[in-house]
PDB file of N, CA, C and O in Angstrom, chain B, residues numbered from 101:
ATOM      1  N   MET B 101    -111.777  28.246 -21.820  1.00  0.00           N
ATOM      2  CA  MET B 101    -111.132  29.479 -22.326  1.00  0.00           C
ATOM      3  C   MET B 101    -111.355  30.879 -22.285  1.00  0.00           C
ATOM      4  O   MET B 101    -112.359  31.391 -22.780  1.00  0.00           O
ATOM      5  N   TYR B 102    -110.585  31.430 -21.795  1.00  0.00           N
ATOM      6  CA  TYR B 102    -110.964  32.780 -21.668  1.00  0.00           C
ATOM      7  C   TYR B 102    -111.057  33.510 -23.283  1.00  0.00           C
ATOM      8  O   TYR B 102    -110.121  33.319 -24.060  1.00  0.00           O
ATOM      9  N   VAL B 103    -112.135  34.266 -23.663  1.00  0.00           N
ATOM     10  CA  VAL B 103    -112.545  34.654 -24.751  1.00  0.00           C
ATOM     11  C   VAL B 103    -111.939  36.134 -24.402  1.00  0.00           C
ATOM     12  O   VAL B 103    -110.928  36.653 -24.873  1.00  0.00           O
ATOM     13  N   CYS B 104    -112.995  36.739 -23.292  1.00  0.00           N
ATOM     14  CA  CYS B 104    -112.160  38.150 -23.288  1.00  0.00           C
ATOM     15  C   CYS B 104    -111.515  38.328 -21.666  1.00  0.00           C
ATOM     16  O   CYS B 104    -112.032  38.224 -20.554  1.00  0.00           O
ATOM     17  N   ILE B 105    -110.262  38.618 -22.097  1.00  0.00           N
ATOM     18  CA  ILE B 105    -109.345  38.618 -20.825  1.00  0.00           C
ATOM     19  C   ILE B 105    -109.688  40.138 -20.325  1.00  0.00           C
ATOM     20  O   ILE B 105    -109.089  40.319 -19.265  1.00  0.00           O
ATOM     21  N   CYS B 106    -110.494  41.385 -20.737  1.00  0.00           N
ATOM     22  CA  CYS B 106    -110.415  42.400 -19.949  1.00  0.00           C
ATOM     23  C   CYS B 106    -111.505  42.138 -18.953  1.00  0.00           C
ATOM     24  O   CYS B 106    -111.424  42.464 -17.768  1.00  0.00           O
ATOM     25  N   ASN B 107    -112.722  41.417 -19.605  1.00  0.00           N
ATOM     26  CA  ASN B 107    -113.932  40.917 -18.534  1.00  0.00           C
ATOM     27  C   ASN B 107    -113.667  39.668 -17.726  1.00  0.00           C
ATOM     28  O   ASN B 107    -114.405  39.484 -16.758  1.00  0.00           O
ATOM     29  N   ALA B 108    -112.868  38.921 -17.943  1.00  0.00           N
ATOM     30  CA  ALA B 108    -112.374  37.730 -17.638  1.00  0.00           C
ATOM     31  C   ALA B 108    -113.936  36.641 -18.118  1.00  0.00           C
ATOM     32  O   ALA B 108    -114.573  35.891 -17.378  1.00  0.00           O
ATOM     33  N   VAL B 109    -114.109  36.876 -19.261  1.00  0.00           N
ATOM     34  CA  VAL B 109    -115.781  35.884 -19.593  1.00  0.00           C
ATOM     35  C   VAL B 109    -114.991  34.631 -20.799  1.00  0.00           C
ATOM     36  O   VAL B 109    -114.221  34.844 -21.736  1.00  0.00           O
ATOM     37  N   THR B 110    -115.560  33.356 -20.290  1.00  0.00           N
ATOM     38  CA  THR B 110    -114.949  32.455 -21.047  1.00  0.00           C
ATOM     39  C   THR B 110    -116.092  31.896 -22.055  1.00  0.00           C
ATOM     40  O   THR B 110    -117.250  32.283 -21.903  1.00  0.00           O
ATOM     41  N   ASP B 111    -115.783  31.055 -23.004  1.00  0.00           N
ATOM     42  CA  ASP B 111    -116.262  30.496 -23.911  1.00  0.00           C
ATOM     43  C   ASP B 111    -117.644  29.518 -23.239  1.00  0.00           C
ATOM     44  O   ASP B 111    -118.745  29.247 -23.717  1.00  0.00           O
ATOM     45  N   HIS B 112    -117.160  29.257 -22.268  1.00  0.00           N
ATOM     46  CA  HIS B 112    -118.773  28.745 -21.362  1.00  0.00           C
ATOM     47  C   HIS B 112    -119.918  29.682 -21.455  1.00  0.00           C
ATOM     48  O   HIS B 112    -120.889  29.640 -22.211  1.00  0.00           O
ATOM     49  N   GLN B 113    -119.455  30.954 -20.078  1.00  0.00           N
ATOM     50  CA  GLN B 113    -120.521  31.817 -19.897  1.00  0.00           C
ATOM     51  C   GLN B 113    -121.342  32.317 -22.045  1.00  0.00           C
ATOM     52  O   GLN B 113    -122.556  32.307 -22.247  1.00  0.00           O
ATOM     53  N   ILE B 114    -120.457  32.607 -23.022  1.00  0.00           N
ATOM     54  CA  ILE B 114    -120.576  32.898 -24.002  1.00  0.00           C
ATOM     55  C   ILE B 114    -121.819  31.751 -24.901  1.00  0.00           C
ATOM     56  O   ILE B 114    -122.827  32.094 -25.520  1.00  0.00           O
ATOM     57  N   LYS B 115    -121.281  30.367 -24.672  1.00  0.00           N
ATOM     58  CA  LYS B 115    -121.819  29.005 -24.872  1.00  0.00           C
ATOM     59  C   LYS B 115    -123.234  29.493 -24.678  1.00  0.00           C
ATOM     60  O   LYS B 115    -123.958  29.817 -25.620  1.00  0.00           O
ATOM     61  N   GLU B 116    -123.708  29.541 -22.998  1.00  0.00           N
ATOM     62  CA  GLU B 116    -124.492  29.851 -22.072  1.00  0.00           C
ATOM     63  C   GLU B 116    -125.370  30.800 -22.506  1.00  0.00           C
ATOM     64  O   GLU B 116    -126.584  30.670 -22.350  1.00  0.00           O
ATOM     65  N   SER B 117    -124.847  31.784 -23.060  1.00  0.00           N
ATOM     66  CA  SER B 117    -125.445  33.265 -23.153  1.00  0.00           C
ATOM     67  C   SER B 117    -126.485  33.166 -24.827  1.00  0.00           C
ATOM     68  O   SER B 117    -127.639  33.504 -25.091  1.00  0.00           O
ATOM     69  N   VAL B 118    -125.689  32.715 -25.419  1.00  0.00           N
ATOM     70  CA  VAL B 118    -125.970  32.022 -26.521  1.00  0.00           C
ATOM     71  C   VAL B 118    -127.374  31.247 -26.730  1.00  0.00           C
ATOM     72  O   VAL B 118    -128.406  31.607 -27.297  1.00  0.00           O
ATOM     73  N   ALA B 119    -126.968  29.831 -25.941  1.00  0.00           N
ATOM     74  CA  ALA B 119    -127.880  29.159 -26.001  1.00  0.00           C
ATOM     75  C   ALA B 119    -129.398  29.349 -24.942  1.00  0.00           C
ATOM     76  O   ALA B 119    -130.293  28.529 -24.743  1.00  0.00           O
ATOM     77  N   ALA B 120    -129.287  30.289 -24.586  1.00  0.00           N
ATOM     78  CA  ALA B 120    -130.492  31.348 -23.827  1.00  0.00           C
ATOM     79  C   ALA B 120    -130.796  32.268 -24.534  1.00  0.00           C
ATOM     80  O   ALA B 120    -131.500  32.978 -23.816  1.00  0.00           O
ATOM     81  N   GLY B 121    -130.669  32.976 -26.046  1.00  0.00           N
ATOM     82  CA  GLY B 121    -130.886  33.539 -26.499  1.00  0.00           C
ATOM     83  C   GLY B 121    -130.429  34.650 -26.959  1.00  0.00           C
ATOM     84  O   GLY B 121    -131.279  35.492 -27.248  1.00  0.00           O
ATOM     85  N   ALA B 122    -128.876  35.022 -27.183  1.00  0.00           N
ATOM     86  CA  ALA B 122    -128.454  35.941 -27.389  1.00  0.00           C
ATOM     87  C   ALA B 122    -127.966  35.576 -28.913  1.00  0.00           C
ATOM     88  O   ALA B 122    -127.363  34.560 -29.257  1.00  0.00           O
ATOM     89  N   SER B 123    -128.346  36.567 -29.657  1.00  0.00           N
ATOM     90  CA  SER B 123    -127.872  36.067 -30.864  1.00  0.00           C
ATOM     91  C   SER B 123    -127.374  37.370 -31.671  1.00  0.00           C
ATOM     92  O   SER B 123    -127.523  37.342 -32.893  1.00  0.00           O
ATOM     93  N   SER B 124    -126.765  38.565 -31.052  1.00  0.00           N
ATOM     94  CA  SER B 124    -125.608  39.238 -31.616  1.00  0.00           C
ATOM     95  C   SER B 124    -124.781  39.574 -30.601  1.00  0.00           C
ATOM     96  O   SER B 124    -124.849  39.195 -29.432  1.00  0.00           O
ATOM     97  N   LEU B 125    -123.671  40.608 -31.309  1.00  0.00           N
ATOM     98  CA  LEU B 125    -122.507  41.162 -30.181  1.00  0.00           C
ATOM     99  C   LEU B 125    -123.170  41.874 -29.471  1.00  0.00           C
ATOM    100  O   LEU B 125    -122.797  42.028 -28.308  1.00  0.00           O
ATOM    101  N   THR B 126    -124.194  42.441 -29.881  1.00  0.00           N
ATOM    102  CA  THR B 126    -124.883  43.641 -28.946  1.00  0.00           C
ATOM    103  C   THR B 126    -125.737  42.897 -27.739  1.00  0.00           C
ATOM    104  O   THR B 126    -125.927  43.463 -26.662  1.00  0.00           O
ATOM    105  N   ASP B 127    -126.133  41.830 -27.972  1.00  0.00           N
ATOM    106  CA  ASP B 127    -126.675  40.663 -26.754  1.00  0.00           C
ATOM    107  C   ASP B 127    -125.683  40.334 -26.009  1.00  0.00           C
ATOM    108  O   ASP B 127    -125.848  40.555 -24.809  1.00  0.00           O
ATOM    109  N   LEU B 128    -124.403  39.740 -26.420  1.00  0.00           N
ATOM    110  CA  LEU B 128    -123.268  39.479 -25.518  1.00  0.00           C
ATOM    111  C   LEU B 128    -122.499  40.457 -24.753  1.00  0.00           C
ATOM    112  O   LEU B 128    -122.082  40.276 -23.609  1.00  0.00           O
ATOM    113  N   LYS B 129    -122.322  41.614 -25.535  1.00  0.00           N
ATOM    114  CA  LYS B 129    -121.941  43.058 -24.350  1.00  0.00           C
ATOM    115  C   LYS B 129    -122.640  43.429 -23.436  1.00  0.00           C
ATOM    116  O   LYS B 129    -122.220  43.800 -22.340  1.00  0.00           O
ATOM    117  N   ASP B 130    -124.216  43.349 -23.908  1.00  0.00           N
ATOM    118  CA  ASP B 130    -125.096  43.614 -22.429  1.00  0.00           C
ATOM    119  C   ASP B 130    -125.069  42.841 -21.588  1.00  0.00           C
ATOM    120  O   ASP B 130    -124.962  43.250 -20.432  1.00  0.00           O
ATOM    121  N   GLN B 131    -125.146  41.596 -21.827  1.00  0.00           N
ATOM    122  CA  GLN B 131    -125.076  40.106 -21.186  1.00  0.00           C
ATOM    123  C   GLN B 131    -123.856  39.986 -20.039  1.00  0.00           C
ATOM    124  O   GLN B 131    -123.880  39.904 -18.811  1.00  0.00           O
ATOM    125  N   LEU B 132    -122.503  40.023 -21.288  1.00  0.00           N
ATOM    126  CA  LEU B 132    -121.888  39.759 -20.336  1.00  0.00           C
ATOM    127  C   LEU B 132    -120.436  40.537 -20.466  1.00  0.00           C
ATOM    128  O   LEU B 132    -119.382  40.103 -20.001  1.00  0.00           O
ATOM    129  N   GLY B 133    -120.590  41.747 -21.176  1.00  0.00           N
ATOM    130  CA  GLY B 133    -119.589  42.220 -21.236  1.00  0.00           C
ATOM    131  C   GLY B 133    -118.534  42.569 -22.217  1.00  0.00           C
ATOM    132  O   GLY B 133    -117.624  43.347 -21.931  1.00  0.00           O
ATOM    133  N   VAL B 134    -118.669  41.928 -23.514  1.00  0.00           N
ATOM    134  CA  VAL B 134    -117.889  41.186 -24.229  1.00  0.00           C
ATOM    135  C   VAL B 134    -117.486  42.212 -24.941  1.00  0.00           C
ATOM    136  O   VAL B 134    -118.416  42.654 -25.615  1.00  0.00           O
ATOM    137  N   GLY B 135    -116.428  42.823 -25.092  1.00  0.00           N
ATOM    138  CA  GLY B 135    -116.135  43.734 -25.939  1.00  0.00           C
ATOM    139  C   GLY B 135    -115.989  45.388 -26.151  1.00  0.00           C
ATOM    140  O   GLY B 135    -115.704  46.207 -27.024  1.00  0.00           O
ATOM    141  N   ASN B 136    -116.486  45.288 -24.382  1.00  0.00           N
ATOM    142  CA  ASN B 136    -116.443  46.465 -24.217  1.00  0.00           C
ATOM    143  C   ASN B 136    -115.291  47.530 -23.662  1.00  0.00           C
ATOM    144  O   ASN B 136    -115.488  48.678 -23.266  1.00  0.00           O
ATOM    145  N   CYS B 137    -113.724  46.634 -23.770  1.00  0.00           N
ATOM    146  CA  CYS B 137    -113.034  47.197 -23.758  1.00  0.00           C
ATOM    147  C   CYS B 137    -112.148  47.575 -25.008  1.00  0.00           C
ATOM    148  O   CYS B 137    -112.190  48.519 -25.796  1.00  0.00           O
ATOM    149  N   CYS B 138    -111.339  46.484 -24.884  1.00  0.00           N
ATOM    150  CA  CYS B 138    -110.262  46.898 -26.296  1.00  0.00           C
ATOM    151  C   CYS B 138    -110.678  45.842 -27.232  1.00  0.00           C
ATOM    152  O   CYS B 138    -109.699  45.682 -27.962  1.00  0.00           O
ATOM    153  N   GLY B 139    -111.770  44.899 -27.660  1.00  0.00           N
ATOM    154  CA  GLY B 139    -112.653  44.346 -28.728  1.00  0.00           C
ATOM    155  C   GLY B 139    -111.837  43.442 -29.216  1.00  0.00           C
ATOM    156  O   GLY B 139    -112.051  43.119 -30.384  1.00  0.00           O
ATOM    157  N   CYS B 140    -110.991  42.954 -28.684  1.00  0.00           N
ATOM    158  CA  CYS B 140    -110.030  42.068 -29.755  1.00  0.00           C
ATOM    159  C   CYS B 140    -110.648  40.244 -29.375  1.00  0.00           C
ATOM    160  O   CYS B 140    -110.254  39.176 -29.845  1.00  0.00           O
ATOM    161  N   CYS B 141    -111.799  40.561 -28.287  1.00  0.00           N
ATOM    162  CA  CYS B 141    -112.237  39.441 -28.466  1.00  0.00           C
ATOM    163  C   CYS B 141    -113.290  39.119 -29.253  1.00  0.00           C
ATOM    164  O   CYS B 141    -113.764  37.989 -29.369  1.00  0.00           O
ATOM    165  N   THR B 142    -113.759  40.371 -29.943  1.00  0.00           N
ATOM    166  CA  THR B 142    -115.212  40.252 -30.678  1.00  0.00           C
ATOM    167  C   THR B 142    -115.308  39.240 -32.086  1.00  0.00           C
ATOM    168  O   THR B 142    -116.386  38.973 -32.618  1.00  0.00           O
ATOM    169  N   ASP B 143    -114.344  38.873 -32.445  1.00  0.00           N
ATOM    170  CA  ASP B 143    -114.288  37.949 -33.544  1.00  0.00           C
ATOM    171  C   ASP B 143    -114.535  36.474 -33.346  1.00  0.00           C
ATOM    172  O   ASP B 143    -115.116  35.635 -34.034  1.00  0.00           O
ATOM    173  N   LEU B 144    -113.806  36.419 -31.995  1.00  0.00           N
ATOM    174  CA  LEU B 144    -113.977  35.029 -31.987  1.00  0.00           C
ATOM    175  C   LEU B 144    -115.472  34.571 -31.019  1.00  0.00           C
ATOM    176  O   LEU B 144    -115.969  33.460 -30.837  1.00  0.00           O
ATOM    177  N   ALA B 145    -115.873  35.863 -30.553  1.00  0.00           N
ATOM    178  CA  ALA B 145    -117.194  35.647 -29.341  1.00  0.00           C
ATOM    179  C   ALA B 145    -118.209  35.528 -30.724  1.00  0.00           C
ATOM    180  O   ALA B 145    -119.110  34.690 -30.693  1.00  0.00           O
ATOM    181  N   GLY B 146    -118.049  36.319 -31.831  1.00  0.00           N
ATOM    182  CA  GLY B 146    -118.973  36.382 -32.880  1.00  0.00           C
ATOM    183  C   GLY B 146    -118.996  34.593 -33.837  1.00  0.00           C
ATOM    184  O   GLY B 146    -119.885  34.059 -34.501  1.00  0.00           O
ATOM    185  N   SER B 147    -117.556  34.128 -33.464  1.00  0.00           N
ATOM    186  CA  SER B 147    -117.585  32.880 -33.953  1.00  0.00           C
ATOM    187  C   SER B 147    -118.830  31.760 -33.587  1.00  0.00           C
ATOM    188  O   SER B 147    -119.312  30.915 -34.342  1.00  0.00           O
ATOM    189  N   PHE B 148    -119.195  32.065 -32.098  1.00  0.00           N
ATOM    190  CA  PHE B 148    -120.139  31.440 -31.204  1.00  0.00           C
ATOM    191  C   PHE B 148    -121.285  31.264 -31.679  1.00  0.00           C
ATOM    192  O   PHE B 148    -121.900  30.210 -31.845  1.00  0.00           O
ATOM    193  N   LEU B 149    -121.718  32.837 -32.011  1.00  0.00           N
ATOM    194  CA  LEU B 149    -122.778  33.054 -32.756  1.00  0.00           C
ATOM    195  C   LEU B 149    -123.628  32.544 -33.874  1.00  0.00           C
ATOM    196  O   LEU B 149    -124.809  32.240 -34.046  1.00  0.00           O
ATOM    197  N   SER B 150    -122.178  32.594 -34.772  1.00  0.00           N
ATOM    198  CA  SER B 150    -122.083  31.971 -36.290  1.00  0.00           C
ATOM    199  C   SER B 150    -122.616  30.553 -36.100  1.00  0.00           C
ATOM    200  O   SER B 150    -123.703  30.257 -36.596  1.00  0.00           O
ATOM    201  N   ALA B 151    -121.791  29.519 -35.294  1.00  0.00           N
ATOM    202  CA  ALA B 151    -121.744  28.575 -35.187  1.00  0.00           C
ATOM    203  C   ALA B 151    -123.076  27.969 -34.730  1.00  0.00           C
ATOM    204  O   ALA B 151    -123.409  26.811 -34.980  1.00  0.00           O
ATOM    205  N   ALA B 152    -123.763  28.799 -34.082  1.00  0.00           N
ATOM    206  CA  ALA B 152    -124.917  28.646 -33.082  1.00  0.00           C
ATOM    207  C   ALA B 152    -126.010  28.780 -34.098  1.00  0.00           C
ATOM    208  O   ALA B 152    -126.966  28.004 -34.084  1.00  0.00           O
ATOM    209  N   ALA B 153    -125.860  30.059 -35.269  1.00  0.00           N
ATOM    210  CA  ALA B 153    -127.106  30.050 -36.019  1.00  0.00           C
ATOM    211  C   ALA B 153    -126.659  28.814 -37.367  1.00  0.00           C
ATOM    212  O   ALA B 153    -127.665  28.467 -37.986  1.00  0.00           O
ATOM    213  N   VAL B 154    -125.704  28.328 -37.729  1.00  0.00           N
ATOM    214  CA  VAL B 154    -125.491  27.189 -38.645  1.00  0.00           C
ATOM    215  C   VAL B 154    -126.040  26.064 -37.875  1.00  0.00           C
ATOM    216  O   VAL B 154    -127.125  25.516 -38.068  1.00  0.00           O
ATOM    217  N   SER B 155    -125.365  25.850 -37.185  1.00  0.00           N
ATOM    218  CA  SER B 155    -126.336  24.557 -36.042  1.00  0.00           C
ATOM    219  C   SER B 155    -127.809  24.544 -36.048  1.00  0.00           C
ATOM    220  O   SER B 155    -128.440  23.514 -36.285  1.00  0.00           O
ATOM    221  N   SER B 156    -128.322  25.594 -35.810  1.00  0.00           N
ATOM    222  CA  SER B 156    -129.559  25.704 -35.640  1.00  0.00           C
ATOM    223  C   SER B 156    -130.686  25.834 -36.833  1.00  0.00           C
ATOM    224  O   SER B 156    -131.903  25.768 -36.660  1.00  0.00           O
ATOM    225  N   SER B 157    -130.109  26.003 -37.891  1.00  0.00           N
ATOM    226  CA  SER B 157    -130.174  25.718 -39.572  1.00  0.00           C
ATOM    227  C   SER B 157    -130.360  24.662 -40.070  1.00  0.00           C
ATOM    228  O   SER B 157    -131.273  24.526 -40.884  1.00  0.00           O
ATOM    229  N   ILE B 158    -129.536  23.618 -39.712  1.00  0.00           N
ATOM    230  CA  ILE B 158    -129.228  22.411 -40.527  1.00  0.00           C
ATOM    231  C   ILE B 158    -130.431  21.275 -39.638  1.00  0.00           C
ATOM    232  O   ILE B 158    -130.429  21.289 -38.407  1.00  0.00           O
ATOM    233  N   SER B 159    -131.296  20.445 -40.324  1.00  0.00           N
ATOM    234  CA  SER B 159    -131.799  19.484 -40.137  1.00  0.00           C
ATOM    235  C   SER B 159    -131.565  18.311 -40.926  1.00  0.00           C
ATOM    236  O   SER B 159    -131.723  18.286 -42.147  1.00  0.00           O
ATOM    237  N   VAL B 160    -131.175  17.306 -40.206  1.00  0.00           N
ATOM    238  CA  VAL B 160    -130.734  16.313 -40.479  1.00  0.00           C
ATOM    239  C   VAL B 160    -131.580  15.097 -41.139  1.00  0.00           C
ATOM    240  O   VAL B 160    -131.305  14.132 -40.427  1.00  0.00           O
ATOM    241  N   THR B 161    -132.140  14.832 -41.772  1.00  0.00           N
ATOM    242  CA  THR B 161    -133.113  13.751 -42.723  1.00  0.00           C
ATOM    243  C   THR B 161    -132.427  12.158 -42.525  1.00  0.00           C
ATOM    244  O   THR B 161    -131.212  12.011 -42.666  1.00  0.00           O
ATOM    245  N   SER B 162    -133.136  11.239 -42.258  1.00  0.00           N
ATOM    246  CA  SER B 162    -132.516   9.804 -42.311  1.00  0.00           C
ATOM    247  C   SER B 162    -133.082   9.599 -43.674  1.00  0.00           C
ATOM    248  O   SER B 162    -133.794  10.326 -44.367  1.00  0.00           O
ATOM    249  N   PRO B 163    -132.478   8.189 -43.913  1.00  0.00           N
ATOM    250  CA  PRO B 163    -133.022   7.611 -45.250  1.00  0.00           C
ATOM    251  C   PRO B 163    -134.569   7.640 -45.460  1.00  0.00           C
ATOM    252  O   PRO B 163    -135.129   8.013 -46.491  1.00  0.00           O
ATOM    253  N   MET B 164    -135.352   7.053 -43.981  1.00  0.00           N
ATOM    254  CA  MET B 164    -136.697   6.861 -44.196  1.00  0.00           C
ATOM    255  C   MET B 164    -137.086   8.425 -43.988  1.00  0.00           C
ATOM    256  O   MET B 164    -137.943   8.410 -43.104  1.00  0.00           O
ATOM    257  N   GLY B 165    -136.881   9.619 -44.346  1.00  0.00           N
ATOM    258  CA  GLY B 165    -137.427  10.715 -44.267  1.00  0.00           C
ATOM    259  C   GLY B 165    -137.769  11.210 -42.823  1.00  0.00           C
ATOM    260  O   GLY B 165    -138.497  12.202 -42.797  1.00  0.00           O
ATOM    261  N   ALA B 166    -137.443  10.786 -41.825  1.00  0.00           N
ATOM    262  CA  ALA B 166    -137.762  11.465 -40.928  1.00  0.00           C
ATOM    263  C   ALA B 166    -136.668  12.381 -40.224  1.00  0.00           C
ATOM    264  O   ALA B 166    -135.517  12.017 -39.982  1.00  0.00           O
ATOM    265  N   GLU B 167    -137.194  13.585 -39.943  1.00  0.00           N
ATOM    266  CA  GLU B 167    -136.453  13.985 -39.196  1.00  0.00           C
ATOM    267  C   GLU B 167    -135.578  14.139 -37.967  1.00  0.00           C
ATOM    268  O   GLU B 167    -136.309  14.096 -36.977  1.00  0.00           O
ATOM    269  N   HIS B 168    -134.124  14.325 -37.586  1.00  0.00           N
ATOM    270  CA  HIS B 168    -133.636  14.015 -36.180  1.00  0.00           C
ATOM    271  C   HIS B 168    -133.279  15.303 -35.659  1.00  0.00           C
ATOM    272  O   HIS B 168    -132.838  15.405 -34.515  1.00  0.00           O
TER     273      HIS B 168
END
């Protein structure tokens, strides 16, 4: 799906950028051009950053105590 219509940036591109280390909207702006024109995409682009931060801070522990 297109997240940034102005620069034709997709959710897949944003996810790849976040997986490669982008950790802020400034990183996404520099790498992909997200938010450089009208700015309507910044909330949605930011949600990908938030989701990545949440998923990286969660560790699942099994009943035996081993982390997965």
